[in-house]
Every structure is written in structure tokens, then in C-alpha cells.
N, C-alpha and C positions, 0 to 999 in steps of 0.2 A: 504494501500500500503506499502511496507516495506521501511524504508526511505534508502536513498542513501548513500552508503560508500563515505566519503570525505576524499581525503588525497593529498598531493602536493609532485610531485615528482621535486626536486630541482638538477639541472645541475651542474655538477663540471667536467671540468673547467668553471668559469665564471668571468665576471667583469674582473679588471684591468690584462693587460697584462705586460710583462716588459718592452715595450717600452712606455708604458702610466705612468709606475710606474716612471720610469727613469723621465720622462718630466714633470711632477706634483712635484716630488721632486727637480728638477732643477730650479723651480720657488720658491720653497718654500726655497731652499737653497741659492738662489740668494739673496731673501729678508733677509734672516738672515744674510748674509755676507755684503751685500751694504747698506742694509735700504729702506725704500719706498721712491719714486716710483721706481719698476722695471715695464720696458714696456715689452710686449709681443706682437709679431705681429701674428694676427690671433689668435681662441682660441688654447689654449696651445693644448687641447685634445678636441673631440666633445661630450662635456658633459656640460650641463648648470648649474648644480650644482656645478661642479669640478671650473668652471669658477668663479661664483659668490662666492664661499668661497675663490678662491685666490683674487678676488677683494676687498673683505673684509679685507684682509689682507696686500694690498697695490698695488698689480699688476693692471697695466691700459694697457686693452687689445687695439690693435689698427689693423686699416686694413691694414694698409702701412707703410713705414718706413718714409716718408716724416711726419706723425704725432708723431714722436719722435724727441724730442729736440737735438740739434747737442751735440755729446758728452754723451749722456744718455746710461745706459744701456739696450738693448733690447734682447731678447731670442726669438730666432725662434722654430716654433713649432713642434710638434712630426711628423707631416705631410710632413716636409721639403721643403727648397724654391728652386727656380732658382736661376743660377749664376748672373743674373742681379740683383736679391734682394741683395745678398750680396754686390755687387759693390755699389748699392745705399748706402748700410749702411757705407760702407768704405768712401764715398764721403763725407757723413754728419760726419765723425767721430765718429762714435757710437761704443759703447764696445760692440760686441756681444757674445751671447753664445748659443751655437747650440745644439737645445735639439732634433734634428730631430732623429728618431727612427732608430737604425742602421740597422735595416732588410730595411727601405726605401732608407738608403744610399747605402746598397749594390745595389738595382735597379739602383739607381743614376750611380752608377761605371758601372755597367753593359751597360748602354746607352750611357755612354761615350766611352766604349771601342767598341762597336758594330759600332758606326759612325765613329770612329777612323779607321773602317777597311773596311770602304765604304759601311755598309749595310743600307738597308732602315729597320727601325723598326716600327712594329705594337705594339702599346701600347694598352693594353686591359683595359678599365677603363671608368669610366663616367667623360663625358665633365664638366668641371667646378669644379671638385674635387680638393682641393688644392694641395694633392699628387700628382695627375696626372698633373695639371700645374706644379709644380716644378719638376718632371720628364722630362716633353717635354722641360723645358726650358734649358735642358742639351744639346740639340743637335736638335733645332728646325727644322732645315733643313731635319731630316732624318726622324722626328717621325711623325707616321701618327696615330689619335685615331681611335680604334675599340671598338664601345658600345655595346658588345653583339653580337651573332651570326649573327644577319641581318646586323651588320654593315660591314662585310667581302666582301659582294657585291659590294660597292663603293669604295673599296680600289685598289689603282693603285700604282706600284714602278717603278723603273728605271731598275732593272735587277731582273727577277725572282729567279734567282740563288742566288741572295745575299738579305735574308730577314730574320730578325730575328723578335721572337716576346718576349714582355715582359707584365707584369700585374701590375696594382695597387694591393698592399696588402691586402686588406679588402676585396675582392670580393667574391663573392659564388664560392665556389669549383668546383662544378658541371657546373654551366654556363660558366666558365672559360673555363674546359674542352670541351665545346659543341664548345665555341666560337675558340678555337685553332684547333679543328676538322676541322670546316668550313673551316678555314685558310687554313690548309694544305692542303684541297682538292682544294683550289684554287690556292696555291703554294706549289707543293709536295716537294720542299727542303728548306722549311722553316725550319731556326734553332732556336733551344732551346736554354733559358737561362742555365747558368752553373748548377742551382739548383731553385726549384721550389719558383717564386716570391709572392706567396700568402703566409702571415706569419703564423709562426706556431700556433699563439694563434686564429686567425681568424680559421683556419683548426680545430683546436680542439674545439672550441666554438660550430663550426658546427655539428662536431662528436658528441659532448655531447646532443646537442639540438635533433638531429635526433633520439637518442637512448631512451630521455623521449616522443618526440612526438608521437610516435609509440603506447604509452599507455596513452597518454592525450586526454581528452577532447576538452580541452583548454590550449594553452601554453600563459603566460605572459613573455614578454621579457623587461627587463629595459632598458633604453637607449633615448639617444636624437634623434631626428627625421633628425640631418644633421649628425648623424654617421652612416658612410655606412654600417660597421659590423653589427650594430645592427638593420639596416631595413634588411640587408641580412637574420638574425637570424630567423625575421619573415616569409621570403619568404621560408627559409629550413624548418622552422616547418611544416607550410601548406603543403610543398610537400613530407615531412616526412610521413603525416599521420594524422595532428592534424585537428579536424574538423575546429577551429578558433584559431588564433592567433593574438594578439594586442601588441603593441608598448606603453609603458608607460614611462614617466620620472621619476616618484615615484609612491608613495601609491595612491596618489590624483588621478590619471588617471584612477584607475580602476573603471569600471562600475559594480555595483552590479547584473545587469540585465545579465552581461555576464555568473554569475554563476549558473543561474536558470537551473535545471535538470541537473548539471555537477557533476561528481563523482572523476573523476583525474584532477589536474590544473598542469602544467607544469613550471617551472619558471625557467630563467636562465639572463643573462645578458649582455651588450657588453663590449667590451675591455676597454673602457673608463669609465666605471661605479664603483663607490666607493661600498664598501660590504653593506655600512649603507643603502644605497638607496634599496639593496634587502632585509635587514632585515626590514625595512618598509612596504613592500610589503609582506613579511610571516606574518608581525603582522597584516595587515588588513585583509589577508586572514584566520587567525585564527579566527578574530573576526567574519568573515563571516561563520564559522564551517569547514575550512579548517586547524586544528591544528596539524594535523598528517603529519609530514615531513619527506622524506626519502631522502637523498642525494644520488644521482648515478653518481660515478665517472667514467667515459669514458677513459679519458687519464690522464695520472699523468704529470703535469708540473713542471719543476726545474728552467727554463731559468730566468737568470737576467742579467741586463746591467748594467756597469759602470756609474757613472756620467760624464759628458759632461768635457773635458780635462781642460777647462777653471775655473770649480770648484775643480778640483783636484790640481792645482796650488796654492800655498799660495799667499793670496791678497797682494797688494802692502802694503811694509810696516811692513809685517809679516814674519817671518823665520819657517821652517820646525819646 
């Protein structure tokens, strides 16, 4: 029997997006400026390795602002927070640094604007996700959560002529389009947001994984299980033709049995994954005979975001 040709197709873009890079840098810069500890409400981004690395440098992750000592520094995660969280921080005299992704902030602004105009807002997203909780908190009396196309059936609104939709930024592009179509079937006058809510990085990574999945027997997605965009990449890979797709936190999650009889492995990573974890996966695959790596660039990315204004200002006692 001829030996199976083994290769890796490496998706590009992959890994850190501009919002994640900004959020991680925010914690690093806060630690450098103010010293440890710096408190962070929730995981700064949804990646266990990133969280552990920042913890080792002096970051303390908490679930709620009540766990932060009065007057201390707290960083809000990239997923955003509701207004009541900001008020709780103010009540405790906390010094806040807002690492919310600017694209999430855009959705918050849209929610407030639609609510001020008297719209019912259909928020497409996953119940319990931090981003959804933060967005819903901007206009709780106006927002109805819709979790997938089937969720459209139970939605009721005050005036079918004044209905708008928004979405969590990390969803599957295709499933969101299906959900919007189902909602528009029910509410023909449904108003679109001014621009697509699904973030550029989520879309680009899905485009890239579709391209490699079409040629891959197996796709490995590097990312944590609580990372919505990483989970979506697994689903998109399967839908795009990969016979199998798996989510792993790092190289240790690879089961050699997956590689039996496989010729082409696709590799990508979620938007909150540092590149060294991808390098570890490629190293493990090379040990298993998959040393031929071809990078496939589907979309060229250039997006960057500046640090939060709190870190662009000189620290107390310092001058420009």
C-alpha cells in the first residue's frame, strides 16, 4: 500500500484579533503602570492559557465587582459590561479601565439608540454569554434574546412596525443570516443595524476555515471551550466539508487516533488564542508525521485598536 501523503493546511487569519490583543495589552500595561494586583472582572478573553499567564504576572480575576477591594483598580473584559456593573464599580470607588472591544461597544451604542427610538430589539445570541448579558443590560425593557432560527418562533413585540435586530459579535455568520431570515419572515418590517454586528475577525476566521476545511480530512481548532468564536469554527469546518473537526486548548488535547488514515489536517485558532499555542499544535503534528505545512491566506487583516483612554493618559504624578 502506498504511504498516505501527510500535510497541514494552516488557516490565515487565525488567532488574536485586534480586540483581544488590545484587551490583553490593557492588563499587561495596567500591571506595568500600577503594579500588582490588578483586578479583572471575568476572564479578560476566553482563553485559559491567557488567563493563567496574566495571573502569574499579578492579575486577579473575579466574577463580580463586589470581590474587588474598595478603591482598587479593576479592568472590564473585552466582552463588555452592563451599565449597572459600571454603577456598582462607581459605588465602590473602584478605578476602572475599560477593555471592552470597540466592536462590542458599537453594538451597545446601537442598542441604546434603538431603545431611545422606541424599538423592540431582537438580540441574536447565546443565553448567558457575557457579551449578551452586557448588551441586554443597555436596554433590558426593549431587548428580547433570540438564540438561533428556532428562537424566532416565541418572540413577541409591542409594534411589528418598530422592530430591529442586533447580534452577538462572535456568532456563525451563516447561522445568524438564517436567524435574521426567520425573524424577517415573522416581522417583514424588521430594521437592520447600521452595519454588520458580527466582528470582522469572526467573519474572517470563518472564511479561512471554510477554505481549508474543503480540502481537509480533519480540522483542529485551537481554543477554549468557553470561547464562542472558537466553538463556531468547529461547526463551520464541519459544515464546509471536513470529515471531522475538534477543539483543543493546546497540543496536549490532540488524540493520535484522530490522525489514523488522515492525509490532510487543517489547523486554525480562535480569536483569543496566542500564536505559541498554534506553534505547539504544529510541533505535535510534525512529531506524528505531518511536517509539511502550507499557510492558506483567505483574507488580509490590518485592523488595530488603540489602548483604552485610561491608559493613554499619564498616571497620577507623571507628566507627558
